[in-house]
N, C-alpha and C positions, 0 to 999 in steps of 0.2 A: 873393385871384391869378384878376390879368385874363389869358385863354384867349384870344388866336384859331387859330379853325378852321378848315385848309386842304382841304376836300376835294369830292368829284364823282359820283362815282358811287352806285348802289344802296347796294354795300356800304362806304361811310361813316358814311350815315346812322343803324342803331342806334350806332355811336360818340358820333352827334354827341346824340342823344337818351340814352346815358345817360351824359355829358358833360351834361345842362341837368335829368332826373328822382334824380342826386344833389346839386344846388343848384351846384357848380359854376360862375364869374361868365363864361358866352363874350358876349365885347362885340362878337363879329367872326368870318363866318363869308366864305371863301375859292373860293371856286369857278372852275370853266371858267366861258366866258364861251357862254347856249343857240342849238340847234343848230339850223342850217336840215333841216326834215324835211320830206315828200313828195317827194314827181317834180316838181316845181315848184318846192320850195327853200321855197315864201317862207312858208311856215307857220313859227315856230325852237319846240325843245323848249327850258325848263328843264331843269338838271340833278335828276337828287332829294334833294341839302344843297338846292341855292334853296330849291325845296315846300317842303322838313323845316326849314332857317332862319326862313323868310316865316309861317309858320305860326302859331313862337313868337314874332314881335317884333324879328327882331336884325336887325341890320345888315348884307347883302352887300356884296361885293365879288365885281366881272368884270371882273378884266383881261384884255387879250388873252394878254397878257405878267409875268410876276410880276417883270420887268424895266423895268420899267418906271419910270422917273424921279418921274410922279407916283404912284404907286401905294405905292415907297418911302415916302415925304415920307410918303402913310396911315398906312402898316404903325407909321411910325416918331410919329405923336400920340398912336397910341392906348393909348402906357403901358402894354405887352405886359409881360407878365411869367414864358410862358408859347403860347409856338403846337403844336398838336398837329395833326401832319400824319397823312389816313388817303388816299388812293387818290388825293390830287391832279393828276394828270393829268402837272408840271413838277418838274424840274426845278430847287427852290431854292438861286440861291446864295451864300455863303460873306456876303456883306454884310449876305441880310434876316434871315439864320438866327442873324444876332448882334445880332438889334434886341432879341424878349425879354430879359430879364435872364437866367431859366434858360436861356432856348435856343428849341432846340424839341424834339420826339419823335416818333418816324412808331408806326403801326402797321401797321408789315408779316407777308405771310402764308403763313409760313415760320419754320423756325426755326433762323434764323443760326447763321452764314452761308454753310447752306445755301439755295439757290435768292434768289439775290442778284438783283435785277430787276423787268422788267415785265407779269413771267405765271408768279410762282410756286407759282399755285395751280394753273394747266395742268399745270403742267413738272412740279409732284409727284405728280402723274396720270398723264404721258405715262412718265416716271424708271417708275412699279409700285413705289413703295415705299407701303409698309406704313400709313408715318407722314406728317405734315406736324404744322402749326399754328401759334402768333402771337407774332410778337416787339417785344418793347418798344424800340424805338434811342432812345440821345441821335444826333439826325439832324451830319451832317459831312459837312465833300465832296466825300467820295469816291463812292459807289452804296452805297447803304446796307450802307455800314462801321465804321463807329460804336460803339460801348457800348454793353455790351444790360440790359437794366436789371431786365427779366424776361421767362421763356418760356415759351409755356404746347401742349405737344405733343395730337395729339387723333389718331386713326387716321383710317385712308382707308377706305373698305368698296370691298369686291369691285366692286360696280355701280356706286358713287356717277361724277357726273358733275361736272361742272364748275359749271352752275351750283344742282346740290344740296348740293359741298367747300364754294361761295361763301358760299353761306345763315348755313352754319354755321359758321364760318369770323370774318366778322361779327360773327354773339356774338360767340363766341370774342374775336374783337379787341375786341369792349364794354368785356368783363368783366377784359380782362386790362389793361386802359386806366385803367378805373378802380384798379385794385387797388395800378399804379406809381403813378398819380398821387396816393394816400392814403401812400405806400414818402414820393415826392418834398414830400408836405403833415407827412407826421413828422419830415420830417429823415434819413431811413433810408434813402432810393435807394442802391446799393452796384451802378452800373454795372462791370461786368466788362467786356472788349476784349476785340474777335473775336479766333480765333487762323485768320486770316486764309490761312493754307498748306492750311484745310478748304476754303474756300471753295467755292462753284460757281455758274455761274451761270444764271437763268431770264430768256433773251430774250425781246419783242416779238412777238407772234405772228404767223405774214408768212398768202396766202394758202398760197404752197406747203407753211410746217410744215400748216397742214390736208390741206396733201394724200393721199389712200392711195396708200399703195405696194401692189402685189398680193404683191409675188413677195418680203414682208415674211411673220414670223411672225404667225396668227391671234391673241393675243392681243397684242402688241404694236400691230397693227389696230387691237384693239380696244380699245386704251388709248385712242389716237389717239382713235378716235369719242365716248371718252366726254371725255373732255380740252376737245372742242371744240365740247361739248354742253352748253345752246341754243345758242352762237352761239361762233366764225363756218361751225360746221360743216362736220365734216368730208367731204373729196368726191373723186370720181375722174368720169369722161366718160365715156359710152355715145354714141356720134356725135357730138363731139366738144359732146355737152349739158350741161356740167353736174351733178352729178346727189351731195345728200347724204342720207349715217348715219345711226337714229341706232336704239339699243336693237341694241348687239349681244349673239350670244349662242353659245362659239363650239361649233364640228360635231369630232369627232374626225379625220373623212375628206375629207380632198377629192374620195374617187371616181378621183382619175387624173386629176383635171377639170386643164386649164393657169389660172392662177394666174390670176384678171380674170373671168373662165367664174361664169356663172348654172347653179349643183342646184338642180332645182326637184327638190320631196317633200311630200308631205300634208300638212306644217304652213304649207305657204309656199315661201320656196325659202331657198338659203345662196349666197353669192361663195367658190369657192376663193383660200385661199392658198400661201404658198408650202407650207405641209404638209398641213394642219390649212383648214377655210372657217370662215366666218360666217355664220350669222343672224344677222337687222333683225326690226325690231318696229317702225321703220317709214323711207319713203323723203321726200324732198325734191326732186321738179325743180325747176332751175330757172321760175324765176315760176310757180313751184306753192306750193301752200301743203300743209306737214308734213300727210303719207297715210300706211296701214297697209301694208306692203312687200307685201301679199297680197293687198292691191285694184288696185293699182302691178302685180305680173302679167297679174291677169287681161287686161290693155292688148295683152299679146300672142296670138300664134296658139302655141299649142301646144307644138307642132315645131319653135319658132324656138331660136333660137342666142341667148345673149344678150352677149354680154364688153364688162367694162369695162377704162377699159384711167385 
């Protein structure tokens, strides 16, 4: 079974390593181009999948777009049996999906048909569900709408962040991928159509998605902060300067203060929400490193009023 692996971020690396560790013949890796880095943008950084593939001596392809005609010819020439896609970052056209004899399968970080789209892990936390998981899906033209070969659920801890859940789901996905390919190899794979009437979407996270609205409940704000940790970071403005928040802890009362107002406490401070308040472990003002929230507050006079918006 000749396999091409399509993936880009750290989330995809455990799946690639699992394939290689189990002896599956990965003959090519397709990933996104190296990205400019630093203020001058003069240095480029390779994707994590590229680094992992080169260490194993696997041929790496980095098309600007997988629609490129020369890239399509390259893939056709590999005589592939299967394509495996894990967070590649591009939508693949039907012509490309049809090249491998057995088509392509995708490791998707949700229990499909729930949370189709680019950001299922963040939206699982945002919606407050207590369970998510990984689905192994046959790819087709639609957005994460293909038949599902395998679903593996896992609970979401009450204080789990996007970063922490991503690491766990990457490992769950790697194990599920090997299980699914074992079924394919034995002829026992039985993909089932999704119930499209139950589909929900997980669109790409934008800057506005990550903006805190202090007029919402503390629980909702807490979920937003965890869903944006470590990146891009949930933020609010103080004197028109963005500040990011991390490590939320709910406080029962907002002491009658207006939403967004800082409430000083013996153990630091909280910020008033709609009916309650939230205390934070860390803050990150624009242009500065992440720091303990209590240390940040010491930079203000004790009797000053501080309000975020």
